[in-house]
C-alpha positions in Angstrom: -139.6 -32.7 34.3 -141.2 -36.0 33.4 -139.0 -39.1 33.9 -140.3 -40.4 30.5 -138.0 -38.0 28.6 -135.5 -39.7 26.4 -131.8 -39.1 25.7 -132.6 -37.5 22.3 -134.8 -34.9 23.9 -132.2 -34.1 26.5 -129.6 -33.8 23.7 -131.9 -31.6 21.7 -132.4 -29.2 24.7 -128.7 -28.9 25.3 -128.0 -28.6 21.6 -130.4 -25.7 21.4 -128.7 -24.0 24.4 -125.4 -24.2 22.5 -126.9 -22.9 19.3 -128.6 -20.1 21.1 -125.4 -19.0 22.8 -126.6 -19.8 26.3 -123.7 -22.2 26.4 -120.7 -20.8 24.5 -117.4 -22.3 23.3 -115.3 -23.2 26.3 -118.2 -23.3 28.8 -118.3 -26.4 31.0 -121.4 -28.5 30.4 -123.6 -29.5 33.4 -122.3 -32.6 35.2 -124.0 -35.9 34.5 -125.4 -35.8 38.1 -126.9 -32.3 37.3 -128.5 -33.6 34.1 -129.9 -36.6 35.9 -131.4 -34.4 38.6 -132.7 -31.8 36.2 -134.5 -34.2 33.8 -135.3 -37.0 36.3 -133.4 -39.7 34.3 -130.9 -42.4 35.0 -127.2 -41.8 34.4 -127.3 -44.2 31.4 -129.8 -41.8 29.7 -127.7 -38.8 30.5 -124.6 -40.6 29.2 -126.3 -41.4 25.9 -127.3 -37.7 25.5 -123.8 -36.6 26.1 -122.4 -39.1 23.7 -124.7 -37.8 21.0 -123.5 -34.2 21.5 -119.9 -35.4 21.3 -120.5 -37.3 18.1 -122.0 -34.2 16.6 -118.9 -32.3 17.4 -120.7 -29.9 19.8 -118.8 -30.9 22.9 -115.3 -32.2 23.8 -113.8 -33.8 26.9 -111.3 -31.5 28.7 -109.0 -33.4 31.2 -109.5 -32.1 34.7 -112.5 -30.1 33.8 -115.1 -32.3 32.3 -117.2 -31.9 29.1 -117.0 -28.4 27.5 -118.6 -26.8 24.5 -116.5 -27.1 21.4 -116.3 -24.4 18.9 -116.7 -22.3 17.0 -118.5 -24.9 14.8 -120.0 -24.7 11.4 -123.0 -27.1 11.3 -122.8 -29.9 8.7 -125.6 -30.8 6.3 -127.1 -33.6 8.5 -127.5 -31.2 11.4 -129.2 -28.7 9.2 -131.5 -31.4 7.7 -132.5 -32.4 11.2 -133.1 -28.8 12.2 -135.4 -28.4 9.2 -137.3 -31.5 10.1 -137.7 -30.3 13.7 -138.4 -26.6 13.2 -139.0 -26.0 9.5 -135.8 -23.9 9.3 -132.3 -25.0 8.4 -130.8 -22.3 10.7 -130.4 -23.0 14.4 -131.1 -20.6 17.2 -128.9 -17.5 17.2 -128.0 -18.1 13.5 -128.8 -15.6 10.7 -128.1 -15.6 7.0 -127.3 -12.5 5.0 -127.6 -12.8 1.2 -124.6 -11.3 -0.5 -125.4 -12.0 -4.2 -128.0 -13.7 -6.3 -127.8 -14.2 -10.0 -126.7 -16.3 -13.0 -123.0 -17.2 -13.5 -121.1 -19.6 -15.8 -120.3 -22.9 -14.0 -116.6 -23.0 -13.2 -114.2 -25.9 -13.1 -115.4 -26.9 -9.6 -119.1 -26.6 -10.1 -119.5 -27.8 -13.7 -118.5 -31.4 -13.3 -120.6 -31.8 -10.1 -123.7 -30.5 -11.9 -122.7 -32.6 -15.0 -122.7 -29.6 -17.3 -120.1 -28.0 -19.6 -117.9 -25.3 -18.0 -119.4 -21.9 -18.7 -123.0 -23.2 -18.7 -125.3 -20.7 -17.0 -126.3 -21.8 -13.4 -128.1 -19.9 -10.6 -126.0 -18.9 -7.6 -127.0 -17.7 -4.1 -124.1 -16.4 -1.9 -124.7 -16.0 1.8 -122.9 -15.1 5.0 -124.0 -17.2 7.9 -123.4 -15.8 11.4 -124.1 -17.1 14.9 -125.0 -14.6 17.6 -123.6 -11.8 15.4 -120.3 -13.5 14.7 -119.5 -14.7 11.1 -119.3 -18.5 10.9 -119.0 -19.3 7.2 -119.5 -18.1 3.6 -121.7 -20.3 1.4 -122.3 -20.2 -2.3 -125.0 -22.5 -3.6 -125.4 -23.4 -7.3 -128.6 -24.7 -8.7 -129.4 -26.3 -12.1 -132.3 -24.9 -14.2 -134.8 -27.6 -13.2 -134.4 -26.6 -9.5 -135.0 -22.9 -10.2 -138.0 -23.8 -12.4 -139.9 -25.2 -9.3 -138.4 -22.9 -6.7 -138.5 -19.3 -8.2 -138.1 -18.1 -4.6 -134.4 -18.8 -5.0 -134.1 -15.9 -7.4 -135.2 -13.5 -4.8 -133.0 -11.9 -2.0 -135.0 -13.5 0.8 -134.3 -16.5 3.0 -136.3 -19.6 2.2 -135.6 -21.3 5.5 -134.2 -24.3 3.7 -133.6 -24.0 -0.1 -132.7 -27.7 -0.7 -135.6 -28.9 1.3 -138.0 -26.6 -0.6 -136.7 -27.7 -3.9 -136.8 -31.4 -3.0 -140.4 -31.0 -1.8 -141.4 -29.2 -5.1 -139.7 -31.9 -7.2 -141.4 -34.6 -5.2 -138.1 -36.5 -4.5 -136.3 -36.8 -1.2 -132.7 -35.8 -0.6 -130.7 -39.0 -0.7 -127.0 -38.5 -0.2 -124.3 -35.8 0.0 -120.6 -35.8 -1.0 -118.5 -33.4 1.0 -114.9 -32.6 -0.2 -112.7 -30.6 2.1 -109.6 -28.7 1.0 -107.5 -25.8 2.5 -106.3 -22.7 0.7 -105.4 -19.1 1.3 -108.4 -16.7 1.9 -109.2 -14.0 -0.7 -109.3 -10.4 0.4 -113.1 -10.5 0.2 -113.4 -13.7 2.3 -111.1 -12.2 5.0 -113.2 -9.1 5.2 -116.5 -10.9 5.4 -115.3 -13.5 8.0 -113.5 -10.9 10.1 -110.1 -12.5 9.6 -107.3 -10.0 10.1 -104.0 -11.8 9.7 -101.9 -11.3 6.6 -102.0 -14.8 5.1 -105.1 -16.7 6.4 -105.7 -20.3 5.6 -109.4 -21.2 5.2 -111.1 -24.6 4.8 -113.3 -25.0 1.7 -116.0 -27.6 1.7 -117.6 -28.5 -1.7 -120.9 -30.2 -1.1 -122.9 -32.1 -3.7 -126.4 -33.0 -2.7 -128.2 -35.7 -4.7 -131.8 -36.7 -4.8 -133.2 -40.2 -4.6 -133.6 -40.1 -8.4 -129.9 -39.3 -8.8 -130.4 -35.7 -9.9 -128.2 -33.1 -8.2 -130.3 -30.6 -6.3 -127.4 -28.3 -5.1 -123.7 -27.8 -5.3 -122.5 -25.6 -2.5 -119.1 -24.2 -1.6 -118.7 -23.3 2.1 -115.7 -21.4 3.3 -114.7 -21.1 7.0 -111.8 -19.7 8.9 -109.1 -22.1 10.2 -110.3 -21.7 13.8 -113.7 -23.0 12.9 -114.3 -26.7 13.5 -115.8 -28.8 10.8 -117.1 -32.1 12.1 -119.6 -34.7 10.9 -120.4 -38.3 11.7 -121.0 -41.0 9.1 -122.7 -44.2 10.1 -120.6 -47.4 9.4 -123.3 -49.8 10.4 -124.0 -52.7 8.1 -127.6 -51.7 7.5 -126.6 -48.2 6.4 -123.7 -49.4 4.1 -125.9 -52.0 2.4 -128.6 -49.6 1.4 
């Protein structure tokens, strides 16, 4: 392989192997020497690739073993935005999305204030079960205001769009700007336990309420993601001065 390859490309290749299930949770990652030999790069480049995977929560250091694949992991929004930019799809390799419900519901006490509407206001919902290599990873319920549905009628159909937010933002002509993610824990409902394959009596799940805002300050989506307690939720937020001052 060409020695001109950069650390980001190496990380992308290894990330794809993790997402495709070639490298599974608990597997030991190739040593830095092996990475250097395989890609024809210096150790500093291999180190940067591994640091990136660690920051994304895909790998962890295991004393006496080395770097291993973390998991199971539910990808965060930044990972899915990057996937969409690279592949045109928000789902990674080995991932699939099964639509459970599509329709109109009254905005509840969680969704209404985030969409800036009165509780009970009709909003569109898409509920999905996302699996990786056939194993359920998380449940996701996405809520959209009428102006989003007006430009993306595909969201009313029981088919995958490959990236609903991205499609809506493109049609509205305004880029996604920021996301607020609020994480809480609670007991799983009977339906959630069944869909996620959770068998214990009382099961604690993590709930992530995600509010995605466009550059013009309109909310494009409020999504509620539910994952089992064994699933790792990780994301990295830049604290650099340039980012914070924007």
